[in-house]
C-alpha positions as CSV (number, residue, x, y, z in Angstrom):
1,X,0.0,0.0,0.0
2,X,1.3,3.2,-1.0
3,X,-1.9,3.6,-3.0
4,X,-4.0,2.1,-0.2
5,X,-6.7,4.1,1.6
6,X,-6.0,5.8,4.8
7,X,-2.9,6.9,6.8
8,X,-2.9,3.8,9.0
9,X,-3.0,1.5,6.0
10,X,0.1,3.1,4.7
11,X,1.8,2.8,8.1
12,X,1.1,-1.0,8.2
13,X,2.3,-1.3,4.6
14,X,5.6,0.1,5.7
15,X,6.2,-3.1,7.6
16,X,4.5,-5.8,5.6
17,X,4.1,-4.7,1.9
18,X,7.0,-2.5,0.9
19,X,8.3,-0.5,3.7
20,X,7.6,2.7,1.7
21,X,6.9,5.0,4.5
22,X,9.2,5.4,7.5
23,X,7.6,5.3,10.9
24,X,7.8,8.6,12.7
25,X,9.0,8.0,16.2
26,X,7.6,10.8,18.3
27,X,6.4,11.2,21.9
28,X,4.4,8.7,23.9
29,X,1.3,9.1,25.9
30,X,-2.2,8.0,26.4
31,X,-4.8,7.8,29.1
32,X,-6.9,5.1,30.7
33,X,-10.1,6.5,29.3
34,X,-13.0,4.7,27.9
35,X,-13.3,4.0,24.2
36,X,-16.4,4.8,22.2
37,X,-17.4,1.2,22.5
38,X,-17.6,1.5,26.3
39,X,-14.5,-0.7,27.0
40,X,-11.6,0.6,29.0
41,X,-8.7,1.8,26.9
42,X,-5.1,0.6,27.4
43,X,-3.4,2.3,30.3
44,X,-0.7,4.9,29.6
45,X,2.1,2.9,31.3
46,X,1.5,0.0,28.9
47,X,1.3,2.4,25.9
48,X,4.7,3.7,27.0
49,X,6.1,0.1,27.1
50,X,4.6,-0.7,23.7
51,X,6.0,2.5,22.3
52,X,9.5,1.7,23.5
53,X,9.3,-1.8,22.0
54,X,8.0,-0.3,18.7
55,X,10.9,2.2,18.6
56,X,13.5,-0.6,18.9
57,X,11.7,-2.8,16.4
58,X,11.3,-0.1,13.8
59,X,14.9,0.9,14.1
60,X,16.0,-2.8,13.6
61,X,13.6,-3.3,10.8
62,X,14.8,-0.3,8.8
63,X,18.4,-1.1,9.5
64,X,17.9,-4.7,8.2
65,X,16.0,-3.6,5.0
66,X,17.7,-0.4,3.9
67,X,16.2,1.7,1.2
68,X,13.2,0.4,-0.8
69,X,14.5,-0.5,-4.3
70,X,11.4,0.3,-6.5
71,X,10.3,3.9,-6.3
72,X,7.2,3.6,-8.4
73,X,6.1,0.3,-7.1
74,X,2.3,-0.2,-6.7
75,X,1.6,-3.3,-4.6
76,X,-2.0,-3.6,-5.8
77,X,-0.8,-3.5,-9.4
78,X,2.8,-4.8,-9.2
79,X,5.2,-4.7,-12.1
80,X,6.4,-8.2,-12.6
81,X,9.9,-7.0,-13.4
82,X,10.1,-5.3,-10.0
83,X,8.7,-8.2,-7.9
84,X,11.9,-10.1,-7.4
85,X,13.8,-7.1,-6.0
86,X,10.8,-6.2,-3.9
87,X,10.7,-9.8,-2.6
88,X,14.4,-9.7,-1.7
89,X,14.0,-6.4,0.0
90,X,11.0,-7.6,2.1
91,X,12.8,-10.9,3.0
92,X,15.7,-8.9,4.5
93,X,13.3,-8.0,7.3
94,X,12.1,-11.5,8.0
95,X,14.2,-12.0,11.2
96,X,12.7,-8.8,12.7
97,X,9.2,-9.5,11.4
98,X,9.3,-13.1,12.7
99,X,10.3,-11.9,16.1
100,X,7.4,-9.4,16.4
101,X,4.8,-11.9,17.6
102,X,7.0,-12.9,20.5
103,X,7.9,-9.3,21.2
104,X,4.2,-8.4,21.3
105,X,3.4,-11.3,23.6
106,X,6.4,-10.4,25.8
107,X,4.8,-7.0,26.5
108,X,2.2,-8.9,28.6
109,X,-1.2,-7.4,29.3
110,X,-2.1,-3.9,30.2
111,X,-3.6,-3.0,33.5
112,X,-6.7,-1.7,31.7
113,X,-7.9,-2.3,28.2
114,X,-6.8,-5.9,28.0
115,X,-9.6,-6.8,25.6
116,X,-8.8,-3.9,23.3
117,X,-5.0,-4.8,23.4
118,X,-5.8,-8.4,22.6
119,X,-7.7,-7.3,19.5
120,X,-4.9,-5.1,18.3
121,X,-2.3,-7.8,18.9
122,X,-4.3,-10.5,17.3
123,X,-4.9,-8.4,14.2
124,X,-1.2,-7.7,13.9
125,X,-0.2,-11.3,14.3
126,X,-2.2,-12.0,11.1
127,X,0.1,-9.6,9.2
128,X,3.1,-11.8,9.7
129,X,1.5,-14.6,7.7
130,X,0.5,-12.1,5.0
131,X,4.0,-10.7,4.8
132,X,5.4,-14.1,4.1
133,X,2.7,-14.6,1.4
134,X,3.8,-11.4,-0.2
135,X,7.5,-12.3,-0.1
136,X,6.8,-15.8,-1.6
137,X,4.7,-14.3,-4.4
138,X,7.2,-11.6,-5.1
139,X,10.2,-13.9,-5.3
140,X,8.1,-16.2,-7.6
141,X,7.1,-13.2,-9.8
142,X,3.4,-14.0,-9.1
143,X,1.7,-10.6,-9.5
144,X,-1.8,-12.0,-8.8
145,X,-0.8,-13.6,-5.5
146,X,1.2,-10.6,-4.4
147,X,-1.6,-8.1,-5.2
148,X,-4.1,-10.3,-3.4
149,X,-1.9,-10.5,-0.2
150,X,-1.2,-6.7,-0.5
151,X,-5.0,-6.0,-0.6
152,X,-5.5,-8.2,2.5
153,X,-2.7,-6.2,4.2
154,X,-4.3,-3.0,3.3
155,X,-7.7,-4.1,4.6
156,X,-6.1,-5.5,7.8
157,X,-4.3,-2.2,8.2
158,X,-7.6,-0.4,8.3
159,X,-8.9,-2.8,11.0
160,X,-5.7,-2.3,13.0
161,X,-6.0,1.4,12.7
162,X,-9.5,1.3,14.1
163,X,-8.6,-1.1,16.8
164,X,-5.5,0.8,18.1
165,X,-7.5,4.0,18.2
166,X,-10.2,2.3,20.1
167,X,-7.6,0.9,22.4
168,X,-6.3,4.4,23.3
169,X,-3.1,4.6,21.3
170,X,-2.8,8.3,20.2
171,X,-1.8,8.8,16.6
172,X,1.4,10.4,17.7
173,X,2.8,7.3,19.6
174,X,5.4,5.0,18.0
175,X,2.9,2.1,18.4
176,X,0.2,3.9,16.4
177,X,2.8,5.0,13.9
178,X,4.0,1.4,13.4
179,X,0.5,-0.1,13.3
């Protein structure tokens, strides 16, 4: 997603589709308020812990991958000639990406907003599988499979954006920037 809809979809795409947008690592914060759905949001101490993890993870991810090799790449309409280089680029982040589920679980549970956090985490865990599907398709030059996986990542990004807002992650936190 570079051409996906919504700011959060592009942020998710930075990790799983093409790493085209850098995560902006700015201040942390948050409150233990109530979401519009009536559930408690994630407590600010946990948001701070998640933000610190995200800052480290994003730094490692970008260091492993380097610069994106295909400037005009459209993941929903991929150029078959660009797919192998995109696949190699994405694969360079596999060791970071594959460690993300354990990293998220290691954060534990927040004091408040556990149900909200569980939803965000569970949605994100689905992106790891999709990222591998994108890499496999890219390396094989399969434009249809890549575009299908990219569309699923875009859609999942929208869900994650809604869920992390409901959980209480302000847009300016590293966690919200990452997801």
